[in-house]
Structure formats: structure tokens, C-alpha cells
N, C-alpha and C positions, 0 to 999 in steps of 0.2 A: 574500609577493610585494610588491615595491615599489609604493607608491602612484603612482609616476611612470610605471609601465608600464600602458598602457591599450589592450591589444589588442582588436580587434573579434571577438566570439564570436557565432556563430549557434547558437541552440538550436532544433532541429527537433523538433516535437511533432506526432504524428498528430491530436491534438485540441487545440482552443483553448478560449477561455473558455466558449463556449456549451455545450460538452460537460460542464463541471463535473466532470471525472473526475481520476483520479490523475496521468495524463500532464500535463494542463494545470497542475495545482497544483504539480507538481515543476518544470516549466519556469518558471513565474512565480516560485516561491520561489528557485530558483537564479539567475534573472536579478537579483532583488533582492539576493541575497547577494554577487553578483559586481560590483554596481554601483560600489562604491568603488574597484575595481581594474581593471575592464574595461568596455568598451562592449558591450552585448548587444542582440540582436534575436531575437524569437521568431516562428517561422513554421511552416507545415505542410510546407514543403519548402525545400531549398536552391535559390536562384534564380540561382546563378552569382556572387553578390556576393563581392567580394574580402575574405576574412576570415582571421584567424589560426588559429582553431580551430573545428571543427564538433563540437557535442554533439548526438547524435541519440538520441532516446528511442524505443526499440522497434527491434529488429534486423530484423524482417520488414516492419513497416508503414512504416518509414523507409528501406527498402533502396534505393530508387531514388536518394534524396538521398545516401546513404552511398556508393553506387557512383559517382555523378557526381562527388562531391567527391574521392574517392580517385583517380579517373582524372585529374581536372584538377589536383590538388595532391598528388601522391604523397609529398611531403616534409613536409607539414603535419600537425599533430596531428588525429586523428579519434577522438573518444570516443563509444562506443556504450553506452547504458544499457539493461540487459536487464530486461524486464518478466517477470511470471509466465508469460504465454503464450509468451514467448520461451524461457525456461529450461525449462519443463516440457511444451512441445509443439513449438514451431516449429523450434528448432534441431536437433531430432531428425530432421526429415523435410523441411523446407522449404529448397530450394536457395538462395533469396535471403537467408534468415536466416543460413544457414551461410556464405555469401559475406561477409555483413556482419561476422561474427566474424573472418574472415581479414583483411579490409580495415582493421579498427579498429586503431589504434595502442594504445588503452587501452580496457578494458572495465570497466564498473561494475555491481555488483549491490547490492541494497538490504537484504540480510540475510545472516547469516554462513554459511548453508548453500548460498547461491547458487553459489560457486565449485565445489562438488562436482559440479555438472551439466556442467562444462567438461572438455575433455581437458587433460592436464597441460601441454601447450605453450601452451594458451590461459590457463590459470590464472596463468601468469607475468606476463601483462599485465592482470590483473584485480585490482580492489580493492573493498572494501566501503565504501559511504557510506550510513549509516542516514539516513532522512528524519527530520524533526523537527517539533515544534510547541511553542508556548509552554506553560509549565506553568501550570495553573490550580489554584485551591483545590478540594480534594475536597469533595464533597457529604456530608451526614450519612448515617450507616448507616440501614438500613431500620428502620422502627418497625412499622407494620401491613402495608405493601405493599412487595414487592420489585419494583423497576423493571428490566426487561430490554429492551435495545435492540439491534437489528441495523441497521447502516448499510451498504448495498450496493445498487447498481442491480440491478434484477430481470433477471438474465441467467443463462444456464446455468452459466458458470464460477463464479458465486457460490453456486450451489445453494440459493437462498432457500427452496425447498419444505421442506428439512429443518427450518428455523426454524418454518415454518408448521405442520408436522406436530407438532413439539414443543409449540407453543402449543395445538394441538388436544388433545394428550394431557393437558394441564394445564388444560383449560377449566373444570374444576370448582373450581379453586383461586382463591378470591376475593382471596387475599393475594399474587398474582403478576400483574403487568401487562406486556404485550408491546407494544413500539413498533417498527415497521418503517419505515425511511426509505430511499427510493431510487426512481428513475424506472423505469417499466415498459418497459425496452428490448425485452423479449419480451412481446408482447400476451397470450400464454397464461399467462405467469407473473403478469401484472397481473390477469388474470381469477381466477387461483388465490388471489391476495392478497385480492381483493374477496370471494371465496367464504369464505375463512377468517375474514375480518372479520365476515361475516354469521352465521357459525356459532359463532364464539368471541367473546363480548362483551368479553373483556379483551385482545383483539388489535386493534391499530389500525395500518393502513397509511397513512402520511402522504404518500407520494409523495416527489418531490424537494424538498429544502429548501435555502435559502441556507446557505453554509458556517458562518457564525457561529451560526445557529439550530441546525444539526446538532451543532455542538460543545457547545452548551448541553445538548442532549439527552444527549450522551455524559457530560458532567460530572455531570448529575443522576441518571443511571442508576446502579444498583448492579452490573449485569453488562452487558458488551458481548459479543455473540456473533458469531463469524466462522465461517460454515459452508462456506467456499470450497473448490472443487476444486483450484485453483491460485492462488498468490499470489507476486508478486515481492518483496513486503514491504508488508503491508497498512497503509495510513496510519491507518486507524481503530484499529488495535491500539496504535500509538504514541500516538495522541490519548487513548485510554483510559488508558494508562500515565501520561501527562502530566496526567491529570485525577483520578488516584487511583481509577479505576474498574477493577474486576476483569474478567478476560477468560475466556471459554470459547471454544475454537477447535478446528476440525477438525485432526486429526493429519496434517498435510501438511508437506512440507519448508519451504515458505515461512513457515508459522506457527511451526514449531519454530525456524527461524532468527531469528525475532523474540523469542520468549518463552523459548527455551532447552529442552534435551532433558528436564530434570527437572521441568518445569512440571506442576502437578497438575490443570489445567483442560482437558485434551484429551479429545476423543471421536473415535471412528473416523468417517471420511468417510461422510456420509449416514445415520448412526445416530441417528435422532431419539429413539429410546427412551433411549439413553445421554445425549443432550443434555437431555432432559426430566428424567432422574434427577439430573443435575448441577445443574440449575436448582432443582429441588425441594430438593435437599440444601443448596444455598446459602441458601435461605429458612429451612429448618428447623434448620440447624446454623451458628450464628453464628461458631464457630471456623473452620469450613471456608471461609466467605466471607472472613473476616479473613485466612486463610492465602493464599487466591487473591489478595487485594488486595496483600498484602505481597510475594508473588512477582512480581506485575505491576510494583509500584513499584521492585523491585530492578533491573528492566531500564531504568528511566526515564532514567538517566544517558546511555545511548546515544542518546537521542532529543532531546537538548538542541539548540536552534538553533545555539549557539556551536560545538558539536562538529561538526555537519553542515557549517557554514561553514568550519571549520578544515580538514576533510578535502577539501572541494571546492576551496578555494584551493590546497592542497598538490597536488592532482591537476593543476590548471591550470598551476601553476608547473613541476611535473615534466614535463608534456607539452610545454611551450614550450622547456624546457631540454634535452630528450632528443633527440639527433639521430636521424633515421629512416633 
């Protein structure tokens, strides 16, 4: 894209900075990546501003803005970024999410199994843009203690209780420590975390932390665990890959799209016994932990900031140059 072209682009995100969630971080990162080529504005809804392109995060939650822009400017590019709840729940049954798919000129998914959830005619306007994070120096391998971290707000879609139950199964292992980071969006899950902490001395729930502090925990951990029921493309997985931290993940499409079908660190959704077994094996078998780490690192090239920026700028240029 020529540096002389500076179209105004609105990025609509259901959540802004206070939420400290994936939608906000994607909106902010993309705004910064586009800054040299475009003018950008981030908001929770399109307010009628005269813009060249609308980028809407979330087909259902941004549906009102998508519909309003499509009706007001039917010839202008409208890019819809599909989240995990879009792909694996809402577009199957929610009329407003389904309408957003039709109104979009371009669709974006965040991992390579995302297009499989779309009908063939929609896949033609869909592309994959992996999210990214700067690469950090990997921490040292475990000596006496294996550090295991989960980073996810406490809500049903993330299934945090599977992580808690796995920690409870391993409560007698003094050589394994569990750290859980995330705000209690569901009060009952917050109560479960406090209960687990009282019963398992090696499990700590730290609540929500600033992003830099969270990244430090991921870098220092030996394992990052994702227990999610649905994911559009978990940012914590790519942060682990960019930190040299091995991953254990529920075997769902969104995680397989990030780590690849042959990855050795999957467990069935909700299977805390299997998760506990993998964690114990990673502590007891240095070769297994090393193999997980190498497989995670093998995916890291997809998550480089330069690659995300290249794909994003290519999308914007294509959208501006393609007649509707």
C-alpha cells in the first residue's frame, strides 16, 4: 500500500481498553499496524462517520454497526473479523450474525481451521490473519519445579474448572506449581478458584493482571494450558509460542488451527484427568516437555508481528481496490 494513501478506517470493537480482552487488543494492535498507511479510529459502534473502510470485530456483537454501514455505504469495503463465539456458536443460529456474514465484503479468521466453519460461497471472501506478539527470550527449563500457567478470564467458554480440577488431582506434587490469571467474569467461577486455592497449596489465582505482567508469567512458565470450549485463535497460545513456552490445549478446532493437527499436547475437552496426566508427564519426562516446546516453536513464524502486518495491509489494499 502506498504511504500516500491514507484512508480513514473505523475499527468497531465490542470491548475497549477497560475490558482488557482479545477484541480490544486486536483493535489496538491493528490500529497501530495501519498507522503509517491509514488514519484509524476505534469505537464500540459506527456512528455514521464518513469512512473508507469499516473493520468490525465480532459478527453478532457488532451486527448493528455492520448493518448500518452496509445500508449507508453498500459500495464500500466492510471487513468482519470472526471470533470463536461467532465461528463455533453464533453463525449457526443467530440471525444477526448470519446477516453480518452476507453483508461483509471480506471475512477474516484468526487460525487456519476457521474457514471450515463457513459455507463454500463465504470461504471465497475469507482469509486467515494470525495475530502476533513480539518474540521473547525463552526461560530456563525446569530444575526442581514445573511452572504451569493458565491465562483466561473466568467464564464458561474458557472452561477454567478443568484447569482447577487438574491442579486438585496433582495437589500432592510439590514439584508442580499452578498459576491462574484472569478476572472472575462469572462470580461462581471466581468462588471455585478461591476454593481451589484454599484446598490446593500449589495453585494460585492472581485475578486480572496488566498485559506486560501477564506476558512475564507466560515467559517464565514451562507450560501454558488452554482449556477453552471455543476459540477464534487464542492470543495466549501465540504468546506462549513467541516465548518458547510449551502448550497443552483442549482438542477443539480453534486450538488445532493454531498448533496444527499433529501436535502432541492435546487433551479432550473437559478431561481433567488427561490434562493432569500430561502435566505430570511433562514434569517427569524431560524429552516429552522438550518435544512439546519444539512443536510449539515450530508454529512461531506464523505469529510474527511483521507477518500479521503484511497480511493486514494486503487485506486493506485488496479491499480498497476491489469493486463491490
